[in-house]
N, C-alpha and C positions, 0 to 999 in steps of 0.2 A: 456528713461528717467524715473525718479521716482519723485513722489510728495508726500506730506503728506497724501493725500487721498489714495495714492497707497498702504499704509500699512494696509488698513482696509478691504481688499477684501477676506480674508480667510474664509472658511467655519467654521473653528474652532475659536470660540470666545476666547478661552483660548490662542491660538497662537497669536491672535491679541493683547491680554492683555499682554502677555510676551514680545512682541516686543516693545509695547508702554512703558512698565515698565522699560526695560533696557535702552531705549532711554531717558526716564525721569531721570533715575539715573545718566546717563552720564551728562545731562544738570545741574543737582543739584551739581554734583562734580565740573563741570565747574564754576558754580556760586560761589562756595566756593573758588576755586582757584583764580578766578578774584578778589574776596575780599582780598585774601591773598596778591596778588601783590599790590593792592592799599594800604593796611595797611602797608606793608613793606616799600614802598616808603614814605608814610606819616610819619612813625616812624623815618625814616632817616632824612627827611627834618625838622621835628619838634623836633628832639632829644627826642623822646618818647620811652624810653627803655621798659616801661611796655607794650606798644602796640607791640613793636618788639618781646617781649617774647611771647605774645599771638600768633603771626604769627608762631613762632617756635613750639608752642604747638599744633597748628592745623595740623601740618604736619603728625602726627600719624593718625589723622582722615582721611586725604586725602589718605594716604597709604592703610587704611582699605577699603575705598570706591573703590579704584582701584582693590583690591583683590575681593571684593564682585561682582563688575561688570564683572570681568574676569570669575568668577564662573557662573554667569548668562549666559554669552555668551557660555561657554562650555556646559551648560545644554541644551540650545536651539539647539546648533549644534548636540549634541548627540541624543536628543529626536525628533527634528523636521526635521533634515537634510534639512535645507532651501536651496533654489535655487534662481538664478536670483537676483532680487533686494533685497530680504530678506537676502540672503547670503552677498551681498555687504554691507547691513546695519550692520550686525553683525561684519563683518571684519572691517568696518570703526569705529565702536564703540570700538572694542578691541584694535585697533591701537591708536585711539584718547586718550584713558585713559592713555596710556603710555606717550603721550606728556603732558597731563594735570598733571600727577604726576611729570614729570620733571619740568614743570613750577612751581609747588609747591616747588620743591627742590631749584630752583633758588630764589624764594621769601624768602625761609628760609635762604639762603646764604646772601641775602640783609639784612634780619633782624639781622643776626649775626654781620654784618659790622655796622649796626646802633647802636647796643649795644656797640660795641668796640669804635665807635666814640663818643658816649655819655660819656663813661668813660674817654676819652681823654679830653673832655671838651672844644674843640675848633672847630668851624665850618670851614672845609677846603674849598678850591676852588672846584667848580664843582657841587654845589647843583643846580644851574640853569639848567645845562645839565641833571642832574638826574630827576628833576621835568618834564622837557620837554619830554625827551625820555620815562620816566616812564608813563606819560599820554598817549603817543602815543601807546606804546605796550599794555597797559591796554585796550585801545580801540580796538586794533587788536584782543586781546583775546575775548573781548565781541562780536565783529563782527563775528569772526569765530564760536562762539557758537550760535549766532543768525542765521548764515547761516545754521548751522546744524539743528537748531530747525525748520527752514522754508524750508529746502531743496533748498536753494537759491545759485545756482552756480555763479551767477553774483556777489553777495556780497562776496562769497568765493574768487573769482578772484581778487576783489579789495583788499582783505587782503593780498593775495600773492604779488600783485603789490606794496603795501605799504611797504612790508618788505625791498624792495630795498632802499626806502627812509630812513628807520631806519639804515640800514647798512652804508649808506653814512653819516648820522648825527653822528653815533657812531665813525666813522673814523675821522671826523672833530673834535669831542670832544677830542679824544685821542691826536691828534696833539696839540691842545690848552693846554691840561693838561701837556703834555711832555715839552712844552716850558716853562710853569709856573714852573715846577720842576727844570728845568735848571737855571731859574732866581733866584729861592729861594730854595736851597738844603735842608733847614730845613723843608720844607713842604713835602718832598718826601714820608715819611711813610703815612701821612694822605691822600695825593692825590692818592697814590697807592690803598688805600682802596676804594676811589671813582671810580677809574678805574675798579676795580673788580666788583663794583656795576653796572657800565655801561655795563660791559661784561655780567653780568647776565641778564640785561634788553635786550641786543641784542639777547641773546639766547632765551629768552621768545618770542621775535618776531619771531625767527626761528621756535619755536614750534607752534606758532599760524599759521604760514604759513603751517606747516605740516598738521594741522587740516583742514585748508581750502582746501588743495589739496585732502584730504580724502573726503571732502564734494563734490568736483567736481567728484571724482571717484564714489561716491554714486549716484549722480544725473545723470551723463552722461555715467557711465559705462566704463570710460577710465582712466587708471593709468597715471596721469600727473606728477608724481614725476620725478625730474631730467630733466623735459622739460624746455625750455626757456619760458619766459613770452609770447612771440609772439605765440608760438605753443599752450600754455595753453589757451590763449584767443581764438584761433581758435577752440579748442575743446569745450570750453564753448559755443561758438556761433554756433557750429555744422558745421564749415567750414574746419576742419582739417583732416577729414577722408581720403581724397584722397591724402594727402601729409604726411602720417604717417611715411614714410621712410626717410623723409628729416631731416638731422641733423641741428638743429638751430645754428646760430652763437654764439660764446662764450659770446658776450656782451648782449645777450638776457637773460642770466641766472640771 
């Protein structure tokens, strides 16, 4: 297992500083992405096209942060040739920045829809669902980042488990909105925009889960991607080693 204190044992103070710097830069990028998601949903709900435009403009900054962190990871790999927990940290960071950048992309898509709906000038059905699911996925992103900051596999597991709830609520919202469009065909164009927003929010939840799985890999040393939640829980609790060959049931995923 790895803990925060486990990153400070190197003889080289410079190596310690490099590891802490790249981790801090990841968390800074995550904080900006979390704000981007929050502002995109707020812009949509409050019909604030100016805020939506700010979300779109931040996207370039997030892309640059991704490139910078990638370069930091490559330099550490080339110069330090890290092993064991240090290597897992660099791998986890390099993969997490991809998910953070994609969360930023989804937030930008929501912002574009917000501007479009502001121009149409009429609030469509589905804002309640957007606010509800938006709050939940923002919390997932925050908790995934907190788990990374604290090397907290239990919190990471809870994020992965919550993704299942988001998927269920997303499907429920789609059914309700499809029914509404059939009852009022004039609303189809506007409601379709809301459906795309909900789709972006559901994908943000998926990316938050991906980050949480990387935290578990970092802390426990086990790749839990594509595992069912039951197996993942066993790995976090340290009870899954003897049953690593068992394929989980489909409904555990």
